[in-house]
N, C-alpha and C positions, 0 to 999 in steps of 0.2 A: 611606803615609808622606807627609807634607806636601811640597809642591813646594818647590823652593829656586831661589834667584836664581843660584846658580852652583855648580860642584862645589867642594871643598875644596880650597884653592891656598895656598902659603906666601905670607905677608904680606911687602910691600916693606918694606925697610929704613927704620929710624925717623930722622928727622933733626930734633934738638931745638935746635940752636945759635940759633935765631931765637925760641925760646919766651919768656925773659925780656922781651924788648922787647913781644912781642905781649901778655904778662900786664900789663905796665906800661900799655899802651895802653888795653887792656880794662877795667883797674881805674879809670883816667882818667875812660873813657867813663861807667861804673856811677855814679861819685860826682858826677861833672858833671851827669847827667842826673836824678839823685835830687832829688825835689821838695822844698819848704820843710816840707811836711807828712811827709816820711819816706818817700813811696810811691817804689817803682822802675817807671818806665815800661816796658811790654814793649818799645817800638821807638819811637824819636823820630820817624821817618818814615814808617811804613807806616800807610795809611789806616783799615784795619780794626782797629788796636789804638790808634790815637792817643787819648791822654787817658786810659787806663786802666791799672790795675794788677791783676794776678792775685795771688791769695794762693798759688797753687801756684809759678808763676814767681818771684814776688818772695822767697818762702820760700828756695828754693834760690840766689837771688842773694845773700841775706843770709847764708847758710850759707858762700858763697864768700868774701865780702868778710870774713866773722868769721874763716875760716881762714886768710885772709891777713894778718889783724892788724889789722883796722880794726874795732873796738868799738863805736865812735860811729855809723858807718854803719848797721850791723846793728840795733843798739840803737834808733836812730831809725824802722827799718822795723818793728820789734816795737812800739815805741810806737803807729805808725799802725795796724797791726793791731788793737791792743788798743782804741783809739778806735772804730775802724770796727765793732768787736763790742759794745762795753759801750754805744754808741749805739742798738744794736739789743737790748739785754738784755731788754726785755718781749717783743718779737717773738719771740726766741730761747726765752724760757721758754714762751710760748704753743705753739710748735712743739713742745717737748718734753712739754708737759702734753697736747696733743692726741694726739700719738703714743701716748703712755703709756694714754691712754683708748680707743686702739684707732681713733682718728680721725686718721690720719697726713695732713698737708696736701699737696695737690698740688706738684708740681715747682714750679709757678710761686710758691708761697708760701715755699719753702725759701731759704736763703740763697744769694745768687749767688756765681759764681766770681770776679767782677772788680767792682771799683768805681772811681769817678773818684778823682783825686788829693785831692779835698776829702772823700773818704769816702761820696759820694753813690752810689745805685743808678744803673745805666745806664738811658738813656732810648731805646736802641734796641733792636731784638729782638737776642737772642743765645742760644747754647745754654748756659744759665746754671747749671742746677741740677748742681754737681759736689761731691763731698764731700772729694775728696783733697787739696784746699789747705787744709783746717782742720786735717787730721792733719799735713801737712807744716808748718805753722807752729809746732805745738806741738813736733814733732820739731826744727825748726830752732832754737826758743829753747831747748830742753834742750841742745843741742850748744853753744850760744853760752854759756851759763851756765856750762858746763863748762870751756869753753876760757879764759874772761876773768874768772871769778868774780864776774859783775855780780850786784847785788841785783836779785832777780826780784820782789820784793814788789808792784811798781808793776802788773804784768802778771797779778796772780793773779785778779783780778776777770773778765778776758777768758778766762784759762786754764779756769776753772771753767766758765764758759757755754759753751765749746768742747766741753769734755770731755761736758757733758751732752747737747749737741747730737749728738755724735758716738755716744755710747752709745745713743741713742734711735734714730739714723737710720743705723748702719753698714750694715745689711743691705740697704738699700734700691736698687734700681737707680738709676743717674745717668749722666749723660754722663762720658765717660772723659778722659784726658789731652788727647785731641785733639779733645773736644768733639762726639763722635760715640756712636752706640748707647747711647743713653738707656735702652733695655729690658733691658741687662744689667748684672751686678755684676761690676766688672772688678777683676783680681787686683791690677793696680799701684794701683788706688784704695785696696783693702783693706790692703795693705802701707803705704800712707801712713797710714792711720787706725791700723792697729796701732803703727806706730812712734810716732806721736804720743801715742796713750793711755799706750804703755809709758814714753816720756819723761816725761808729766805725773806718773804714779805713782813712777818711779825718782827723780826730782828733787825729789820733795815739793812740787810743786805744788798737789797735791789731796792731802786726807787724809781719814781716816775711812771713812764709807760710801761716799762719791764715789770714793774711791781703790780701795777694794774693788770697786766697779761697774767702773771704768775697768780695773782688772786682769782681772777675769772677761771683760770684753768683748775684750781682748786675745786672751786664750787662746781665746775661742770663735772669734775671726777666724782665728787660727792653725788651728784644728780644720776649719773650713770650706774654708780654702785646701788644706789637706793632702787633705781627702776630694773637693772637687770641682773644685780649682784646678790640680791635677797630672795631665799625661797623657805618658805614654811616657816618664816620668823627668825632665820639665821642667815649670816653670811655664807656665800657659796664659794667653791673652790675658784670657777671662773664664771664669766657672764653666761647667762642662760642656762645654766645647768643647778642641779639640786643637791650634788655632794660636797662635802666639805674636806678641808685640809688642816693640818694641825698648824700651819703658818698663820692661820686667820685669828689667832688669839692676840697676835701682834697688833693687829688694828685697834684693839681696845686699849692694850698698854704692851709695850711702852710709846708705840707712836701716837696713841692718843686720838686717832680719827674717828672712833665710835665712842659715846659717851658711855662710860662703864656702868651707868646706873639705869641705863635705857633698856626696854623691853628686847631691843635688837642685841645689846650685849649680852643678856640673860638668855635669849634664844641661841645665840652662838655659842656660849659658855655651855649650855645643855647640851648642844649637839656634838661638840668635843668631847664632852665627858662620855655620853652614851656610845658614840660610833668610833672613837679613836682611843680611849683611855683605858688601860687596864693596871690595877694596882698602882696608879700614879704615873705609869710611863705612857707617853703618848706616841702613836704611830703618825707618819706622815699622811697617809691617806688609805682608804681600803683598796685593797688591789696592789699594794707597794710589794715589788720583789726585789729590791736593792738590798744585797746582802741578806735576803730572807724576809725583808720588810720587818725589822726590828723596831724596837721603842728608842726615841732620842731625847737623851736627857735635856738638850737644849730647848726641845719643844715642851716638856715638863715646866721649864722654868718660864718660858712665855706664858704658858697657861696659869702658872702660878702669880706672874706680875698682873695678868688680867683679872685673875681673882682677887688679888690685894685692891686694885683699883677699884672693885666693884664691892670693896668691903668684906670679902670672905677671907681673911686673913688667915684662918685654921686650916682651910683648905690649902691656901698658897703655901703653909708650913709643911703639910703632908708632901705637895708635890715637889718643894725644895729638898725633904729628906728622901723621897723616892730618887730625885736627881743625884745627890750625893751618895746614894748607895751603890751607885754604879762605879765607882771610882776604884781602880785597881789598887793592890798593895803599895804601889808606888805612888798612889795619889794622883793618878792621871786619869781623866774623864775621857771615854770613848764618844765617838760620832754616834753609835747606837749599840746597843746590846741584843743579845738574842734570847731574852728570857720567854719572850711571848711573840714568835714568829708568825707573820701572816702567811708566807709561802716558804716553808723551811726547805723545801727540795731546791729553791734557787741560791741558798747560802753558799753552798760550796763553788757553784759556778763562778760566782764574784770573787772567792778567795783565790781561786786558781787564776783569776784574770788580773787581780790587783793585790793580792795577799790580804794578811787579816784586816779586820775593821780599823779605820784611822784612830789612833790611840797613842797620844794624846791628840784631842781635838781643841785647838784654842778658843774656838766659838763656844764650845762646851762649858769650858771654864769660865768664860766671860759671862755666859748667862747665868750661871750659878752666883757668881759675884754680884752680878745685877740685882737678883732676887734678894740674896742674903742681905744686901745694902737695904733694899726696898723695905723688907720686914724688920730691919734694926737688929739682925743677928749678929751683924758685925758693925763697927763703926768705920768711918772712912778714915783714911791715913791723915787727912787734914780736913777741917770744917769746910763744907761746900753750901754755898747758898742754895735754897731751894729753886729748882728750875721753874720758869715762868707757868703760871696756869693760863690756859686758853680755851676758849670753847670748842669743843670737837666739832667737826664737819658732819658727823652723823649722828643720830638720825636727822634727815632733813624733812622739811614739811610734807614731800610726797610720800613719807613712810607712815603718816597717820592713817588709821583705818585698817581694813582687813589686810592681812600679809598673803603671799602667795602662797 
């Protein structure tokens, strides 16, 4: 059995009284920091993130402000994504053509995970080849259109480019959410891609042969996850291993790839609680050494969203309260906290390299907003239509019977 951080124990009672104020502060921070181009900075002050917007982080931020009722801010971000992509249309077509010809470009020639606010590639070395953000932007765009009924035609060219890129590339190893392990194919990355391709076809963003290919790719991804990404009844960190990762909760919610009422969802939630969660704070993975391997408020919120989708709203509220408890006196939410470190001896090394932990992190604020809206702790700024329900991709029929 995998090692765990602690034995199972009852969670502390949740306190939600201060959540609306924290949501308001977080929303104000996000819209104040959004650039004139539409990009969401990862963190305004953290040295290693300064000047950049990630497709992954930004898409989850846009989904949160969209769910909170701000159509304008989210649409501005999607406009920024579309410009970044259409500006690289010829390069994307080249990647797709080379891949189809059996000559997949090296990771250095693939699309990067982050761009400057002006939409340029970064000039410093980074762990850039990541596919998850491109799936996440398609998924978040679909959710946004369902909520607000916006005209999506202006994003069509960028969506088609992204769909072609993901169909050609989804099975390739790349860096994960944490910009690590480029040699592996990560289940959380596959979930982002599957959710994005499903959103593109479901919403009519793509049609004809392209839609057929996207739907087939989504099914193929689900089959790969079912066959190689499930161990002992739970989702695995990457294919053919048994370890877990805090990002896996996203496959249940908000991405909706895994049926939240399925045994697979229950097994995944149980594994995440047993192995990575202490007093409501969720670690990225066992063995994490980044800033000592602390607990991430945004991961507590992802776990809360998954619990809410599974009907465990009480536990979701406890996780929301824990995430809120990490706020500073200025109501800033950090990237992670050091209350329960996996590798305490490594914290100072990272502080010396990059300075204190990123605070505020806009993604942390966004996930707290998203979970607070989901639980009805706060009301959206304006009424939003419920997002369209759709059948999850998992469990697939191949998951019936004994699990690994």
